A tleap script that builds the chain and sets N, CA, C and O, in Angstrom:
source leaprc.protein.ff14SB
mol = sequence {
  NMET LYS ASN ASP ASN GLU ILE LEU LYS ILE
  PHE ASN GLU LEU PHE LYS THR ASN PHE HIE
  SER LEU ASP ILE ASP ARG SER GLN ILE PRO
  GLN TRP ASP SER MET LYS HIE ALA GLU LEU
  ILE ILE LYS LEU GLN ARG HIE PHE ALA ILE
  SER PHE LYS THR LYS ASP ILE ILE ALA THR
  LYS ASN LEU LEU GLU ILE LYS ALA LEU VAL
  SER SER ARG CASP
}
set mol.1.N position { -28.073 14.678 -31.677 }
set mol.1.CA position { -28.851 15.878 -31.950 }
set mol.1.C position { -30.324 15.552 -32.121 }
set mol.1.O position { -31.192 16.286 -31.647 }
set mol.2.N position { -30.601 14.441 -32.806 }
set mol.2.CA position { -31.988 14.033 -32.985 }
set mol.2.C position { -32.652 13.823 -31.627 }
set mol.2.O position { -33.763 14.296 -31.389 }
set mol.3.N position { -31.958 13.107 -30.737 }
set mol.3.CA position { -32.497 12.887 -29.398 }
set mol.3.C position { -32.727 14.203 -28.670 }
set mol.3.O position { -33.714 14.353 -27.951 }
set mol.4.N position { -31.818 15.159 -28.855 }
set mol.4.CA position { -31.960 16.465 -28.199 }
set mol.4.C position { -33.314 17.090 -28.548 }
set mol.4.O position { -34.066 17.510 -27.668 }
set mol.5.N position { -33.601 17.142 -29.833 }
set mol.5.CA position { -34.852 17.766 -30.279 }
set mol.5.C position { -36.073 17.009 -29.771 }
set mol.5.O position { -37.068 17.617 -29.376 }
set mol.6.N position { -35.995 15.688 -29.782 }
set mol.6.CA position { -37.120 14.886 -29.323 }
set mol.6.C position { -37.337 15.037 -27.818 }
set mol.6.O position { -38.474 15.156 -27.362 }
set mol.7.N position { -36.260 15.032 -27.059 }
set mol.7.CA position { -36.357 15.219 -25.606 }
set mol.7.C position { -36.940 16.593 -25.308 }
set mol.7.O position { -37.841 16.725 -24.479 }
set mol.8.N position { -36.430 17.602 -25.977 }
set mol.8.CA position { -36.907 18.964 -25.763 }
set mol.8.C position { -38.376 19.111 -26.139 }
set mol.8.O position { -39.126 19.793 -25.442 }
set mol.9.N position { -38.788 18.490 -27.216 }
set mol.9.CA position { -40.192 18.556 -27.633 }
set mol.9.C position { -41.093 17.918 -26.575 }
set mol.9.O position { -42.117 18.492 -26.205 }
set mol.10.N position { -40.721 16.745 -26.091 }
set mol.10.CA position { -41.507 16.067 -25.060 }
set mol.10.C position { -41.551 16.915 -23.794 }
set mol.10.O position { -42.605 17.059 -23.174 }
set mol.11.N position { -40.410 17.474 -23.412 }
set mol.11.CA position { -40.347 18.326 -22.222 }
set mol.11.C position { -41.248 19.546 -22.376 }
set mol.11.O position { -42.050 19.849 -21.493 }
set mol.12.N position { -41.112 20.237 -23.492 }
set mol.12.CA position { -41.907 21.453 -23.716 }
set mol.12.C position { -43.400 21.161 -23.748 }
set mol.12.O position { -44.193 21.952 -23.237 }
set mol.13.N position { -43.792 20.048 -24.334 }
set mol.13.CA position { -45.212 19.687 -24.359 }
set mol.13.C position { -45.721 19.382 -22.950 }
set mol.13.O position { -46.806 19.818 -22.568 }
set mol.14.N position { -44.936 18.635 -22.186 }
set mol.14.CA position { -45.352 18.260 -20.839 }
set mol.14.C position { -45.447 19.474 -19.918 }
set mol.14.O position { -46.414 19.614 -19.169 }
set mol.15.N position { -44.455 20.343 -19.974 }
set mol.15.CA position { -44.406 21.488 -19.061 }
set mol.15.C position { -44.988 22.772 -19.656 }
set mol.15.O position { -45.002 23.820 -19.011 }
set mol.16.N position { -45.466 22.669 -20.889 }
set mol.16.CA position { -46.052 23.829 -21.573 }
set mol.16.C position { -45.086 25.017 -21.554 }
set mol.16.O position { -45.428 26.133 -21.164 }
set mol.17.N position { -43.863 24.715 -21.997 }
set mol.17.CA position { -42.804 25.723 -22.078 }
set mol.17.C position { -42.324 25.804 -23.527 }
set mol.17.O position { -42.833 25.106 -24.404 }
set mol.18.N position { -41.353 26.654 -23.756 }
set mol.18.CA position { -40.818 26.809 -25.108 }
set mol.18.C position { -39.297 26.964 -25.059 }
set mol.18.O position { -38.742 27.890 -25.653 }
set mol.19.N position { -38.633 26.060 -24.354 }
set mol.19.CA position { -37.181 26.111 -24.266 }
set mol.19.C position { -36.567 25.627 -25.575 }
set mol.19.O position { -37.154 24.817 -26.292 }
set mol.20.N position { -35.373 26.140 -25.871 }
set mol.20.CA position { -34.682 25.781 -27.102 }
set mol.20.C position { -33.356 25.084 -26.823 }
set mol.20.O position { -32.586 24.810 -27.743 }
set mol.21.N position { -33.095 24.800 -25.559 }
set mol.21.CA position { -31.840 24.184 -25.154 }
set mol.21.C position { -32.118 23.164 -24.056 }
set mol.21.O position { -33.073 23.304 -23.292 }
set mol.22.N position { -31.281 22.146 -23.985 }
set mol.22.CA position { -31.414 21.144 -22.923 }
set mol.22.C position { -30.780 21.597 -21.617 }
set mol.22.O position { -30.792 20.854 -20.636 }
set mol.23.N position { -30.236 22.785 -21.591 }
set mol.23.CA position { -29.589 23.309 -20.386 }
set mol.23.C position { -30.657 23.834 -19.420 }
set mol.23.O position { -30.741 25.031 -19.145 }
set mol.24.N position { -31.471 22.895 -18.912 }
set mol.24.CA position { -32.579 23.240 -18.020 }
set mol.24.C position { -32.463 22.382 -16.764 }
set mol.24.O position { -32.349 21.159 -16.843 }
set mol.25.N position { -32.493 23.027 -15.628 }
set mol.25.CA position { -32.384 22.358 -14.334 }
set mol.25.C position { -33.747 22.325 -13.650 }
set mol.25.O position { -34.562 23.230 -13.830 }
set mol.26.N position { -33.987 21.289 -12.876 }
set mol.26.CA position { -35.270 21.166 -12.168 }
set mol.26.C position { -35.581 22.410 -11.322 }
set mol.26.O position { -36.745 22.779 -11.169 }
set mol.27.N position { -34.562 23.042 -10.784 }
set mol.27.CA position { -34.786 24.212 -9.929 }
set mol.27.C position { -35.338 25.409 -10.709 }
set mol.27.O position { -35.885 26.330 -10.103 }
set mol.28.N position { -35.207 25.415 -12.031 }
set mol.28.CA position { -35.692 26.515 -12.859 }
set mol.28.C position { -37.188 26.420 -13.169 }
set mol.28.O position { -37.804 27.407 -13.570 }
set mol.29.N position { -37.765 25.240 -12.983 }
set mol.29.CA position { -39.152 24.985 -13.364 }
set mol.29.C position { -39.946 24.611 -12.115 }
set mol.29.O position { -39.861 23.474 -11.652 }
set mol.30.N position { -40.713 25.546 -11.564 }
set mol.30.CA position { -41.439 25.261 -10.313 }
set mol.30.C position { -42.348 24.033 -10.375 }
set mol.30.O position { -42.500 23.325 -9.380 }
set mol.31.N position { -42.949 23.779 -11.529 }
set mol.31.CA position { -43.861 22.643 -11.630 }
set mol.31.C position { -43.141 21.307 -11.845 }
set mol.31.O position { -43.790 20.264 -11.915 }
set mol.32.N position { -41.803 21.327 -11.951 }
set mol.32.CA position { -41.035 20.096 -12.142 }
set mol.32.C position { -40.821 19.428 -10.789 }
set mol.32.O position { -39.726 19.460 -10.228 }
set mol.33.N position { -41.875 18.831 -10.286 }
set mol.33.CA position { -41.815 18.116 -9.014 }
set mol.33.C position { -41.612 16.627 -9.290 }
set mol.33.O position { -41.403 16.228 -10.436 }
set mol.34.N position { -41.672 15.813 -8.246 }
set mol.34.CA position { -41.413 14.381 -8.419 }
set mol.34.C position { -42.441 13.705 -9.322 }
set mol.34.O position { -42.098 12.783 -10.062 }
set mol.35.N position { -43.674 14.143 -9.274 }
set mol.35.CA position { -44.706 13.549 -10.130 }
set mol.35.C position { -44.471 13.901 -11.605 }
set mol.35.O position { -44.584 13.039 -12.477 }
set mol.36.N position { -44.148 15.150 -11.874 }
set mol.36.CA position { -43.869 15.563 -13.253 }
set mol.36.C position { -42.585 14.899 -13.762 }
set mol.36.O position { -42.471 14.561 -14.940 }
set mol.37.N position { -41.631 14.721 -12.857 }
set mol.37.CA position { -40.389 14.050 -13.234 }
set mol.37.C position { -40.704 12.615 -13.673 }
set mol.37.O position { -40.206 12.149 -14.698 }
set mol.38.N position { -41.519 11.933 -12.902 }
set mol.38.CA position { -41.911 10.566 -13.248 }
set mol.38.C position { -42.654 10.540 -14.582 }
set mol.38.O position { -42.416 9.663 -15.413 }
set mol.39.N position { -43.542 11.490 -14.781 }
set mol.39.CA position { -44.295 11.565 -16.036 }
set mol.39.C position { -43.357 11.799 -17.226 }
set mol.39.O position { -43.521 11.186 -18.281 }
set mol.40.N position { -42.382 12.680 -17.050 }
set mol.40.CA position { -41.402 12.941 -18.104 }
set mol.40.C position { -40.619 11.672 -18.439 }
set mol.40.O position { -40.443 11.335 -19.610 }
set mol.41.N position { -40.158 10.982 -17.420 }
set mol.41.CA position { -39.380 9.768 -17.628 }
set mol.41.C position { -40.220 8.708 -18.349 }
set mol.41.O position { -39.733 8.051 -19.269 }
set mol.42.N position { -41.467 8.544 -17.937 }
set mol.42.CA position { -42.354 7.568 -18.576 }
set mol.42.C position { -42.552 7.910 -20.049 }
set mol.42.O position { -42.483 7.031 -20.908 }
set mol.43.N position { -42.799 9.191 -20.343 }
set mol.43.CA position { -42.983 9.612 -21.735 }
set mol.43.C position { -41.722 9.339 -22.565 }
set mol.43.O position { -41.814 8.886 -23.706 }
set mol.44.N position { -40.564 9.611 -21.998 }
set mol.44.CA position { -39.315 9.370 -22.713 }
set mol.44.C position { -39.079 7.876 -22.938 }
set mol.44.O position { -38.652 7.468 -24.018 }
set mol.45.N position { -39.353 7.074 -21.928 }
set mol.45.CA position { -39.182 5.627 -22.066 }
set mol.45.C position { -40.091 5.081 -23.163 }
set mol.45.O position { -39.669 4.258 -23.975 }
set mol.46.N position { -41.328 5.539 -23.183 }
set mol.46.CA position { -42.260 5.085 -24.224 }
set mol.46.C position { -41.829 5.567 -25.597 }
set mol.46.O position { -41.840 4.802 -26.562 }
set mol.47.N position { -41.449 6.839 -25.684 }
set mol.47.CA position { -41.074 7.416 -26.981 }
set mol.47.C position { -39.867 6.695 -27.590 }
set mol.47.O position { -39.859 6.364 -28.776 }
set mol.48.N position { -38.861 6.460 -26.764 }
set mol.48.CA position { -37.629 5.854 -27.260 }
set mol.48.C position { -37.614 4.328 -27.126 }
set mol.48.O position { -36.645 3.683 -27.526 }
set mol.49.N position { -38.679 3.748 -26.567 }
set mol.49.CA position { -38.770 2.290 -26.359 }
set mol.49.C position { -37.556 1.764 -25.584 }
set mol.49.O position { -36.900 0.804 -25.986 }
set mol.50.N position { -37.287 2.433 -24.457 }
set mol.50.CA position { -36.168 2.071 -23.589 }
set mol.50.C position { -36.672 2.031 -22.151 }
set mol.50.O position { -37.806 2.419 -21.872 }
set mol.51.N position { -35.836 1.567 -21.254 }
set mol.51.CA position { -36.188 1.630 -19.833 }
set mol.51.C position { -34.960 2.048 -19.039 }
set mol.51.O position { -33.821 1.830 -19.453 }
set mol.52.N position { -35.219 2.646 -17.905 }
set mol.52.CA position { -34.165 3.144 -17.029 }
set mol.52.C position { -34.236 2.428 -15.688 }
set mol.52.O position { -35.295 1.949 -15.283 }
set mol.53.N position { -33.118 2.361 -15.017 }
set mol.53.CA position { -33.081 1.844 -13.649 }
set mol.53.C position { -33.574 2.943 -12.719 }
set mol.53.O position { -33.338 4.127 -12.958 }
set mol.54.N position { -34.249 2.543 -11.676 }
set mol.54.CA position { -34.806 3.507 -10.716 }
set mol.54.C position { -33.725 4.433 -10.177 }
set mol.54.O position { -33.942 5.640 -10.070 }
set mol.55.N position { -32.569 3.883 -9.837 }
set mol.55.CA position { -31.493 4.723 -9.277 }
set mol.55.C position { -31.043 5.790 -10.267 }
set mol.55.O position { -30.664 6.890 -9.865 }
set mol.56.N position { -31.083 5.471 -11.563 }
set mol.56.CA position { -30.697 6.450 -12.584 }
set mol.56.C position { -31.753 7.544 -12.721 }
set mol.56.O position { -31.424 8.716 -12.902 }
set mol.57.N position { -33.002 7.157 -12.633 }
set mol.57.CA position { -34.102 8.124 -12.721 }
set mol.57.C position { -34.011 9.122 -11.575 }
set mol.57.O position { -34.133 10.331 -11.777 }
set mol.58.N position { -33.798 8.612 -10.390 }
set mol.58.CA position { -33.724 9.474 -9.199 }
set mol.58.C position { -32.529 10.416 -9.272 }
set mol.58.O position { -32.594 11.546 -8.789 }
set mol.59.N position { -31.448 9.956 -9.870 }
set mol.59.CA position { -30.210 10.749 -9.917 }
set mol.59.C position { -30.280 11.927 -10.878 }
set mol.59.O position { -29.492 12.863 -10.751 }
set mol.60.N position { -31.206 11.906 -11.842 }
set mol.60.CA position { -31.245 12.978 -12.839 }
set mol.60.C position { -31.871 14.241 -12.261 }
set mol.60.O position { -32.932 14.202 -11.639 }
set mol.61.N position { -31.192 15.354 -12.481 }
set mol.61.CA position { -31.640 16.647 -11.951 }
set mol.61.C position { -31.846 17.698 -13.033 }
set mol.61.O position { -32.329 18.795 -12.754 }
set mol.62.N position { -31.476 17.360 -14.281 }
set mol.62.CA position { -31.625 18.320 -15.373 }
set mol.62.C position { -31.752 17.572 -16.701 }
set mol.62.O position { -31.564 16.357 -16.757 }
set mol.63.N position { -32.067 18.295 -17.749 }
set mol.63.CA position { -32.273 17.656 -19.047 }
set mol.63.C position { -30.982 17.130 -19.662 }
set mol.63.O position { -31.017 16.161 -20.421 }
set mol.64.N position { -29.857 17.740 -19.354 }
set mol.64.CA position { -28.597 17.218 -19.883 }
set mol.64.C position { -28.293 15.838 -19.303 }
set mol.64.O position { -27.793 14.962 -20.008 }
set mol.65.N position { -28.592 15.647 -18.030 }
set mol.65.CA position { -28.412 14.329 -17.408 }
set mol.65.C position { -29.409 13.325 -17.992 }
set mol.65.O position { -29.074 12.158 -18.199 }
set mol.66.N position { -30.622 13.781 -18.255 }
set mol.66.CA position { -31.636 12.908 -18.855 }
set mol.66.C position { -31.205 12.522 -20.266 }
set mol.66.O position { -31.378 11.373 -20.674 }
set mol.67.N position { -30.646 13.472 -21.013 }
set mol.67.CA position { -30.151 13.177 -22.364 }
set mol.67.C position { -29.057 12.113 -22.298 }
set mol.67.O position { -29.039 11.188 -23.109 }
set mol.68.N position { -28.159 12.242 -21.349 }
set mol.68.CA position { -27.083 11.256 -21.198 }
set mol.68.C position { -27.666 9.870 -20.885 }
set mol.68.O position { -27.179 8.849 -21.371 }
set mol.69.N position { -28.702 9.863 -20.075 }
set mol.69.CA position { -29.368 8.610 -19.734 }
set mol.69.C position { -30.013 7.987 -20.974 }
set mol.69.O position { -29.873 6.788 -21.216 }
set mol.70.N position { -30.712 8.799 -21.750 }
set mol.70.CA position { -31.346 8.314 -22.989 }
set mol.70.C position { -30.259 7.814 -23.943 }
set mol.70.O position { -30.400 6.739 -24.526 }
set mol.71.N position { -29.197 8.568 -24.105 }
set mol.71.CA position { -28.119 8.204 -25.014 }
set mol.71.C position { -27.438 6.907 -24.602 }
set mol.71.O position { -26.973 6.149 -25.453 }
set mol.72.N position { -27.379 6.653 -23.312 }
set mol.72.CA position { -26.732 5.433 -22.832 }
set mol.72.C position { -27.540 4.193 -23.157 }
set mol.72.O position { -27.029 3.075 -23.081 }
set mol.73.N position { -28.822 4.387 -23.527 }
set mol.73.CA position { -29.692 3.256 -23.848 }
set mol.73.C position { -29.872 3.064 -25.354 }
set mol.73.O position { -30.477 2.084 -25.789 }
set mol.74.N position { -29.349 3.992 -26.143 }
set mol.74.CA position { -29.474 3.867 -27.611 }
set mol.74.C position { -28.576 2.777 -28.146 }
set mol.74.O position { -28.551 2.533 -29.352 }
savepdb mol mol.pdb
quit
């Protein structure tokens, strides 16, 4: 749950949104392009002091998948 709130806060700050759930898909956010995706991943890696494999980064299409990725590194 702690990770959920932190991921959502980072996402909302980056995309200037106000979502309250991690049930967000890239297709719902027009500005969530490959560059913003990379920026989000970098911010999460720095925040949680973790790193992801490139193949895992590319495979993520929504915040629930990103949460699973973050959780797998805790």
